[in-house]
MARPA-124671 format. One line per field, with one value per atom (N, C-alpha, C): residue number from 0; residue in one letter; atom name; z, y, x. Coordinates in pm, whole numbers, plus 50000, padded with zeros to 5 digits. Atoms other than C-alpha are relative to their C-alpha. Layout:
N
num <- c(NUM/...) .
residu <- c(A/...) .
atome <- c(CA/...) .
up <- c(Z/...) .
north <- c(Y/...) .
east <- c(X/...) .
***
This chain:
176
num <- c(0/0/0/1/1/1/2/2/2/3/3/3/4/4/4/5/5/5/6/6/6/7/7/7/8/8/8/9/9/9/10/10/10/11/11/11/12/12/12/13/13/13/14/14/14/15/15/15/16/16/16/17/17/17/18/18/18/19/19/19/20/20/20/21/21/21/22/22/22/23/23/23/24/24/24/25/25/25/26/26/26/27/27/27/28/28/28/29/29/29/30/30/30/31/31/31/32/32/32/33/33/33/34/34/34/35/35/35/36/36/36/37/37/37/38/38/38/39/39/39/40/40/40/41/41/41/42/42/42/43/43/43/44/44/44/45/45/45/46/46/46/47/47/47/48/48/48/49/49/49/50/50/50/51/51/51/52/52/52/53/53/53/54/54/54/55/55/55/56/56/56/57/57/57/58/58/58/59/59/59/60/60/60/61/61/61/62/62/62/63/63/63/64/64/64/65/65/65/66/66/66/67/67/67/68/68/68/69/69/69/70/70/70/71/71/71/72/72/72/73/73/73/74/74/74/75/75/75/76/76/76/77/77/77/78/78/78/79/79/79/80/80/80/81/81/81/82/82/82/83/83/83/84/84/84/85/85/85/86/86/86/87/87/87/88/88/88/89/89/89/90/90/90/91/91/91/92/92/92/93/93/93/94/94/94/95/95/95/96/96/96/97/97/97/98/98/98/99/99/99/100/100/100/101/101/101/102/102/102/103/103/103/104/104/104/105/105/105/106/106/106/107/107/107/108/108/108/109/109/109/110/110/110/111/111/111/112/112/112/113/113/113/114/114/114/115/115/115/116/116/116/117/117/117/118/118/118/119/119/119/120/120/120/121/121/121/122/122/122/123/123/123/124/124/124/125/125/125/126/126/126/127/127/127/128/128/128/129/129/129/130/130/130/131/131/131/132/132/132/133/133/133/134/134/134/135/135/135/136/136/136/137/137/137/138/138/138/139/139/139/140/140/140/141/141/141/142/142/142/143/143/143/144/144/144/145/145/145/146/146/146/147/147/147/148/148/148/149/149/149/150/150/150/151/151/151/152/152/152/153/153/153/154/154/154/155/155/155/156/156/156/157/157/157/158/158/158/159/159/159/160/160/160/161/161/161/162/162/162/163/163/163/164/164/164/165/165/165/166/166/166/167/167/167/168/168/168/169/169/169/170/170/170/171/171/171/172/172/172/173/173/173/174/174/174/175/175/175) .
residu <- c(I/I/I/H/H/H/D/D/D/N/N/N/L/L/L/A/A/A/S/S/S/G/G/G/S/S/S/T/T/T/S/S/S/Y/Y/Y/G/G/G/G/G/G/G/G/G/V/V/V/F/F/F/H/H/H/A/A/A/A/A/A/N/N/N/A/A/A/K/K/K/A/A/A/L/L/L/L/L/L/A/A/A/A/A/A/N/N/N/T/T/T/I/I/I/Y/Y/Y/S/S/S/N/N/N/T/T/T/G/G/G/K/K/K/I/I/I/G/G/G/G/G/G/G/G/G/V/V/V/G/G/G/A/A/A/G/G/G/L/L/L/G/G/G/T/T/T/N/N/N/I/I/I/V/V/V/L/L/L/M/M/M/S/S/S/N/N/N/M/M/M/I/I/I/Y/Y/Y/D/D/D/N/N/N/T/T/T/A/A/A/T/T/T/G/G/G/I/I/I/S/S/S/A/A/A/V/V/V/T/T/T/A/A/A/L/L/L/G/G/G/G/G/G/G/G/G/L/L/L/S/S/S/T/T/T/S/S/S/G/G/G/V/V/V/A/A/A/A/A/A/I/I/I/W/W/W/N/N/N/N/N/N/T/T/T/F/F/F/V/V/V/E/E/E/N/N/N/N/N/N/A/A/A/D/D/D/D/D/D/G/G/G/G/G/G/A/A/A/G/G/G/I/I/I/Y/Y/Y/L/L/L/E/E/E/G/G/G/A/A/A/T/T/T/A/A/A/N/N/N/I/I/I/S/S/S/N/N/N/N/N/N/I/I/I/L/L/L/A/A/A/F/F/F/N/N/N/T/T/T/G/G/G/N/N/N/G/G/G/N/N/N/D/D/D/G/G/G/I/I/I/E/E/E/Y/Y/Y/D/D/D/G/G/G/P/P/P/S/S/S/P/P/P/Q/Q/Q/F/F/F/I/I/I/T/T/T/G/G/G/G/G/G/Y/Y/Y/N/N/N/N/N/N/I/I/I/S/S/S/N/N/N/D/D/D/T/T/T/V/V/V/D/D/D/S/S/S/V/V/V/L/L/L/T/T/T/S/S/S/L/L/L/T/T/T/N/N/N/V/V/V/V/V/V/T/T/T/G/G/G/N/N/N/P/P/P/D/D/D/F/F/F/V/V/V/N/N/N/L/L/L/A/A/A/G/G/G/R/R/R/N/N/N/L/L/L/H/H/H/I/I/I/N/N/N/T/T/T) .
atome <- c(N/CA/C/N/CA/C/N/CA/C/N/CA/C/N/CA/C/N/CA/C/N/CA/C/N/CA/C/N/CA/C/N/CA/C/N/CA/C/N/CA/C/N/CA/C/N/CA/C/N/CA/C/N/CA/C/N/CA/C/N/CA/C/N/CA/C/N/CA/C/N/CA/C/N/CA/C/N/CA/C/N/CA/C/N/CA/C/N/CA/C/N/CA/C/N/CA/C/N/CA/C/N/CA/C/N/CA/C/N/CA/C/N/CA/C/N/CA/C/N/CA/C/N/CA/C/N/CA/C/N/CA/C/N/CA/C/N/CA/C/N/CA/C/N/CA/C/N/CA/C/N/CA/C/N/CA/C/N/CA/C/N/CA/C/N/CA/C/N/CA/C/N/CA/C/N/CA/C/N/CA/C/N/CA/C/N/CA/C/N/CA/C/N/CA/C/N/CA/C/N/CA/C/N/CA/C/N/CA/C/N/CA/C/N/CA/C/N/CA/C/N/CA/C/N/CA/C/N/CA/C/N/CA/C/N/CA/C/N/CA/C/N/CA/C/N/CA/C/N/CA/C/N/CA/C/N/CA/C/N/CA/C/N/CA/C/N/CA/C/N/CA/C/N/CA/C/N/CA/C/N/CA/C/N/CA/C/N/CA/C/N/CA/C/N/CA/C/N/CA/C/N/CA/C/N/CA/C/N/CA/C/N/CA/C/N/CA/C/N/CA/C/N/CA/C/N/CA/C/N/CA/C/N/CA/C/N/CA/C/N/CA/C/N/CA/C/N/CA/C/N/CA/C/N/CA/C/N/CA/C/N/CA/C/N/CA/C/N/CA/C/N/CA/C/N/CA/C/N/CA/C/N/CA/C/N/CA/C/N/CA/C/N/CA/C/N/CA/C/N/CA/C/N/CA/C/N/CA/C/N/CA/C/N/CA/C/N/CA/C/N/CA/C/N/CA/C/N/CA/C/N/CA/C/N/CA/C/N/CA/C/N/CA/C/N/CA/C/N/CA/C/N/CA/C/N/CA/C/N/CA/C/N/CA/C/N/CA/C/N/CA/C/N/CA/C/N/CA/C/N/CA/C/N/CA/C/N/CA/C/N/CA/C/N/CA/C/N/CA/C/N/CA/C/N/CA/C/N/CA/C/N/CA/C/N/CA/C/N/CA/C/N/CA/C/N/CA/C/N/CA/C/N/CA/C/N/CA/C/N/CA/C/N/CA/C/N/CA/C/N/CA/C/N/CA/C/N/CA/C/N/CA/C/N/CA/C/N/CA/C/N/CA/C/N/CA/C/N/CA/C/N/CA/C/N/CA/C/N/CA/C/N/CA/C/N/CA/C/N/CA/C/N/CA/C/N/CA/C/N/CA/C/N/CA/C) .
up <- c(50125/50675/50006/49977/50722/49951/50033/50619/49873/50130/50260/49897/50108/49950/49867/50136/49599/49911/50086/49353/49859/50140/48980/49918/50092/48682/50034/49967/48801/50148/49855/49180/50056/49947/49251/50138/49872/49607/50087/49909/49861/50103/49902/50120/49937/50066/49904/49853/50143/49525/49956/50047/49378/49848/50144/49022/49918/50093/48721/49990/50022/48672/50115/49882/49026/50100/49893/49327/50133/49868/49687/50105/49881/50032/50099/49896/50274/50118/49885/50616/50129/49866/50963/50001/50006/50864/50049/49973/50981/49893/50114/50675/50019/49968/50758/49960/50028/50669/49877/50126/50315/49896/50104/50002/49863/50140/49633/49917/50087/49333/49988/50015/49287/50102/49890/49601/50101/49898/49887/50094/49915/50112/49921/50081/49863/49857/50142/49482/49930/50071/49284/49854/50141/48905/49924/50090/48607/50009/50002/48609/50133/49869/48980/50064/49916/49222/50142/49867/49577/50103/49885/49909/50111/49884/50183/50112/49893/50513/50136/49861/50867/50012/49995/50796/50057/49960/50956/49898/50107/50672/50027/49960/50784/49972/50019/50728/49877/50126/50374/49906/50089/50096/49854/50144/49720/49954/50042/49581/49864/50135/49225/49956/50051/49010/49900/50091/48779/50030/49974/48775/49969/50008/48810/50004/49977/48913/50147/49856/49287/50047/49977/49344/50101/49905/49630/50112/49887/49948/50077/49930/50127/49905/50096/49833/49862/50138/49456/49932/50071/49250/49866/50134/48885/49968/50026/48923/50071/49924/49117/50146/49860/49488/50093/49887/49802/50115/49899/50063/50119/49889/50394/50135/49858/50757/50021/49987/50709/50059/49950/50868/49919/50080/50636/50067/49922/50841/49964/50023/50763/49893/50119/50429/49917/50081/50178/49855/50143/49799/49940/50064/49607/49903/50092/49355/50069/49947/49433/50074/49931/49647/50110/49892/49958/50081/49933/50127/49901/50102/49826/49864/50139/49455/49914/50086/49207/49855/50141/48843/49915/50081/48636/50070/49922/48915/50018/49951/49017/50147/49858/49394/50085/49893/49696/50120/49890/49973/50114/49892/50300/50137/49858/50672/50028/49980/50647/50073/49945/50832/49912/50074/50618/50072/49921/50827/49987/49993/50808/49894/50113/50473/49928/50067/50274/49860/50138/49906/49916/50094/49606/49945/50047/49464/50117/49894/49671/50089/49914/49970/50069/49944/50097/49896/50110/49786/49869/50133/49428/49896/50109/49118/49868/50133/48771/49902/50094/48507/49941/50073/48282/50067/49950/48499/50152/49853/48858/50058/49948/48885/50046/49955/48941/50137/49864/49276/50091/49910/49547/50144/49860/49923/50089/49906/50234/50140/49858/50600/50026/49978/50565/50085/49920/50824/49931/50074/50628/50075/49912/50856/49954/50042/50746/49867/50132/50398/49900/50104/50066/49913/50089/49830/49864/50135/49454/49981/50012/49370/49906/50089/49099/50071/49927/49364/50082/49934/49441/50052/49957/49497/50138/49863/49833/50092/49923/50073/50150/49854/50442/50055/49957/50486/50138/49867/50845/49994/50013/50880/50132/49871/51251/50021/49961/51402/50061/49947/51469/50144/49859/51812/50034/49973/51811/50144/49864/52147/50010/49998/52063/49857/50140/51705/49989/50009/51765/50032/49964/51924/49914/50096/51643/50063/49948/51870/49932/50084/51606/50034/49953/51806/50036/49973/51870/50149/49860/52212/50019/49973/52371/50104) .
north <- c(50054/48699/50020/49980/48629/49881/50098/48443/49921/50064/48371/50047/49970/48365/49975/50015/48430/49971/50036/48254/49977/50019/48199/50120/49895/48426/50137/49869/48702/50032/49985/48658/50124/49888/48915/49963/50014/48962/49886/50104/48770/49958/50033/48791/49984/50001/48869/50033/49970/48848/50026/49956/49035/49997/50026/48909/50110/49900/49126/49993/49986/49251/49946/50047/49162/50113/49903/49355/49935/50055/49316/50109/49916/49468/49929/50052/49410/50096/49914/49549/49931/50043/49513/49873/50113/49264/50042/49980/49229/49919/50062/49158/50026/49979/49099/49883/50098/48917/49913/50068/48824/50049/49964/48830/49969/50017/48875/50096/49907/49047/50133/49879/49295/49990/50007/49366/49896/50096/49196/49963/50027/49233/49975/50009/49296/50040/49969/49286/50001/49987/49413/50033/49987/49375/50098/49913/49561/49975/50012/49630/49964/50034/49561/50122/49897/49759/49950/50049/49730/50111/49911/49893/49940/50040/49867/50097/49914/49996/49940/50036/49980/49874/50113/49727/50042/49985/49691/49922/50063/49619/50031/49974/49575/49881/50101/49388/49913/50073/49280/50043/49973/49264/49972/50021/49310/49986/50025/49155/49933/50055/49073/49968/50040/48946/50100/49898/49248/50131/49868/49618/50004/49977/49729/49872/50118/49386/49983/50010/49455/50129/49875/49714/49979/50006/49782/49901/50090/49626/49971/50019/49683/49973/50008/49734/50043/49958/49743/49986/50007/49830/50070/49943/49900/50032/49981/49939/50122/49895/50155/49961/50034/50175/50111/49912/50333/49948/50041/50323/50092/49915/50452/49938/50036/50437/49877/50113/50183/50047/49974/50161/49916/50065/50080/50029/49978/50030/49896/50081/49893/49893/50084/49738/50033/49979/49701/49964/50031/49712/50023/49985/49651/50117/49887/49907/50110/49884/50164/49967/50011/50222/49897/50099/50031/49995/50000/50141/49969/50013/50187/50030/49977/50151/50003/49980/50282/50002/50005/50182/50036/49954/50390/49989/50023/50351/50129/49893/50570/49969/50032/50600/50121/49903/50790/49943/50042/50767/50099/49907/50916/49937/50035/50900/49875/50113/50645/50044/49978/50616/49924/50063/50546/50039/49968/50519/49893/50086/50371/49891/50092/50193/50028/49982/50138/49941/50048/50103/50103/49905/50265/50085/49910/50562/50057/49948/50689/49884/50115/50461/50004/49993/50587/49966/50021/50623/50034/49975/50590/49982/50005/50660/49985/50021/50531/49996/49997/50638/50139/49876/50914/50105/49909/51074/50010/49993/51158/50077/49928/51380/49905/50098/51059/49941/50040/51013/50116/49895/51210/49950/50039/51212/50103/49907/51379/49943/50030/51372/49869/50116/51097/50042/49977/51078/49927/50057/51024/50036/49978/50982/49917/50065/50901/49927/50055/50819/50115/49899/51003/49964/50015/51056/50056/49957/51087/50146/49856/51458/50034/49971/51430/49989/50019/51347/50125/49873/51709/50007/49998/51624/49937/50049/51459/50120/49876/51740/49973/50003/51816/49883/50108/51576/50033/49988/51522/49930/50058/51457/49957/50036/51387/49850/50140/51059/49954/50046/50855/49952/50037/50751/49874/50129/50386/49957/50052/50211/49924/50076/49968/49954/50031/49974/49868/50123/49699/49876/50112/49473/49990/49995/49558/50030/49942/49720/50135/49881/49977/50091/49903/50153/50129/49869/50522/50027/49956/50641/50116/49886/50875/50092) .
east <- c(49948/49641/50151/49857/50008/50084/49898/50321/49970/50027/50216/50102/49907/50435/49931/50051/50305/50120/49888/50533/49949/50036/50538/50038/49955/50579/49941/50057/50342/50009/49986/50332/49931/50078/50060/49944/50068/49937/50048/49950/50141/49897/50103/49863/49864/50130/49559/50022/49998/49529/49857/50132/49234/50005/49992/49180/49934/50051/49101/49847/50144/48745/49915/50074/48635/49985/50022/48506/50031/49969/48622/49995/49994/48588/50090/49912/48874/49989/50022/48781/50042/49962/48932/50084/49907/49203/50138/49858/49560/50073/49933/49774/50150/49859/50141/50089/49895/50462/49971/50025/50355/50099/49903/50573/49943/50036/50497/50081/49928/50650/49926/50082/50363/49888/50096/50163/50039/49959/50342/49886/50115/50038/49874/50122/49756/50036/49981/49771/49865/50128/49471/50029/49968/49488/49913/50075/49343/49851/50145/48973/49937/50056/48933/49937/50061/48722/50016/49968/48852/49981/50010/48769/50085/49920/49034/49965/50048/48902/50039/49968/49041/50085/49908/49318/50135/49860/49661/50081/49924/49904/50147/49863/50264/50092/49894/50591/49982/50014/50496/50112/49888/50754/49964/50005/50747/50145/49863/51061/50001/49996/51159/50141/49869/51441/50057/49949/51468/49929/50056/51390/49851/50145/51026/49916/50082/50905/49967/50023/50886/49935/50073/50616/49888/50111/50376/50020/49978/50504/49872/50127/50173/49886/50110/49936/50047/49984/49960/49864/50127/49652/50008/50012/49577/49855/50143/49202/49946/50066/48959/50008/49979/49034/49953/50029/48895/50086/49903/49172/49980/50044/49035/50036/49980/49147/50087/49908/49428/50132/49865/49771/50097/49896/50065/50134/49878/50383/50106/49881/50729/49983/50003/50642/50122/49882/50923/49972/50005/50947/50138/49869/51267/49999/50010/51141/49919/50071/50868/49873/50127/50564/49999/49993/50661/49871/50129/50338/49889/50106/50106/50060/49960/50181/49874/50117/49922/50047/49962/49962/49879/50112/49722/49867/50122/49469/49920/50085/49178/49976/50007/49182/49964/50018/49059/50075/49912/49319/49979/50036/49192/50016/49992/49265/50083/49911/49546/50126/49867/49875/50097/49890/50183/50128/49882/50498/50106/49881/50846/50004/49991/50797/50131/49870/51118/49999/49988/51193/50070/49942/51349/49887/50105/51161/49924/50085/50871/49956/50026/50844/49863/50135/50505/49896/50096/50288/50069/49944/50411/49891/50098/50203/50072/49944/50285/49883/50110/50038/49980/50016/49908/49910/50103/49636/49998/49998/49735/49881/50117/49425/49891/50098/49227/50034/49963/49403/49960/50047/49221/50008/50004/49198/50065/49940/49324/50009/49986/49410/50073/49915/49669/50120/49880/49947/50114/49888/50268/50127/49886/50566/50119/49876/50921/49983/50027/50785/49990/50017/50773/49880/50115/50481/50039/49972/50508/49958/50026/50529/49885/50113/50260/49866/50126/49999/49965/50030/49915/49856/50140/49548/49979/50011/49621/50017/50001/49531/50011/49995/49580/50082/49911/49871/50056/49941/49985/50135/49866/50358/50062/49944/50406/50009/49986/50519/49868/50128/50202/50004/49984/50340/49921/50063/50240/50027/49982/50197/50131/49877/50478/50031/49968/50613/50075/49920/50871/49917/50086/50608/49875/50110/50361/49864/50122/50104/49985/50005/50013/49882/50100/49744/50073/49940/49806/49995/49997/49918/49905/50091/49666/50056) .
***
């Protein structure tokens, strides 16, 4: 799923838009070079239930025309999310959450790689909402990215460089 542009007043999900009150499973996809205001790669709205598993999500951009309109370069979600075994690399957000942006979401974030994402605020994972205790998970490799300080329930964080086979050539497999 690549090279898509979400345009218009809302511009959710440049690569994938997951509408309100719907369920989805995104597994084993490569989602790259997409652009939207909220969720450059994947945008999941209110009331959604989404499972992201074993995806490569890279080079996506959330860009907007005013403050707080460019959130979640790789993923933006406001619903319930299971985010497992994904790779989020070099996504960009003009505002926050270049890798993952969570707006009042309930999520389990486990065994992901978040590396080299860029944006204002927390460029790895940013949370905006009243109940960060509903964000759980562990064993994420977070390299050269920051995570919102309220997300204390993310345990056993690995901070080393993931050592991709060829980052510039987008071979995002891990060297052995």
